[in-house]
N, C-alpha and C positions, 0 to 999 in steps of 0.2 A: 459408451462412446469409445470408439477405437483409438489406439494411440496415434494413428495417422491423423484422425480428425482433431484430436487434442493438439497435436503439433501444428496442424494447419491453423487452428484458431489462435493458438499462442503466437504464431508468426503474424497473423492478421492484427492481433492486439499490439505487437511490437511496432508494426508499420503505422498503425493508427496513432500510437504515442509519438513516434518519430515525426509524423506529419504535423501533429498538434503543436509540438514544440517548434519545429522549423517554420511553421506558418504563423506563429504567434507574433503579432506586431510588437508587443512589448519586449519580447526576447530579442527580436531583430534590432529594435532601437538601442538596446543596451549593448549588443554586440558591435553595432556600428559606432557607438560612442567610444567604446574601448579601443576600436581600431583607429578612430580619429585621435585618440589620446596616445597613440603609439604602441599599443599592445596587440599582440597576436593572440587570439583566443581559441582554445580547443575546449569545447563543452562536452563533457562526458557525464551522462546521467545513468545511475544504476537503479534498477527497480527489481523487486522480488515479487513474483506471482506464485501463489500457492493455490492449487485446486484440489478439491476432494469431492467425492460423490455426496449428494444430498442424502439425508437419512430417509429410509423408506417411509412412505406415507406423509412425508413432510414436504409440501409443495413450496414452502417459503424458502427464500435464500438464507438470509440471516435475520432471525427474529430480533427485534430491538427489545431490550428490557423495559419493563413498565417503570415509569418514573415514580420515585418515592418522595414523600414529603420529608423535610429535614428531620422532623421528629421521629420518623420511622427508621432513620439511619442509626445503627447501633453506635454507642460511644466507643472510641478506640484509644488504646494506649500508645498509638504510633506504630504498632506492628501490624503487618498484613500477612495473610495466609495466601500462598500461591498454589493454584491447582497444577496438575501435570500439564494441562493445556496452556496455562499461563507461562510456565517454564519453557515449553516448546516454542511458544510464540516469541518470547524474549530471546531465545537462542537463535531463531530465524532472523531476528533483527540484530544479531551479534551483540546482545546486551547480556552481561553476566548478572545473574541474580544472586 
């Protein structure tokens, strides 16, 4: 996919999100209630989109892990091990690990 195509699709996604929020009846009701209560409201939403090419030969988007029975989950002493992908994901969310 070309960078122009990616930019176009990301722009379309942004417009669709903006439309969904602005056309939400529930959001509109709350905004109106705040205005009636004497408040001016400026709603700013932040979203992060990451895109990466699919692995070759993998037609699936994001494979879901197979569910495991509770007896199959190893006992834990409260510590977790984070992979490099886990750390990268947390950093993208501005969460310190």
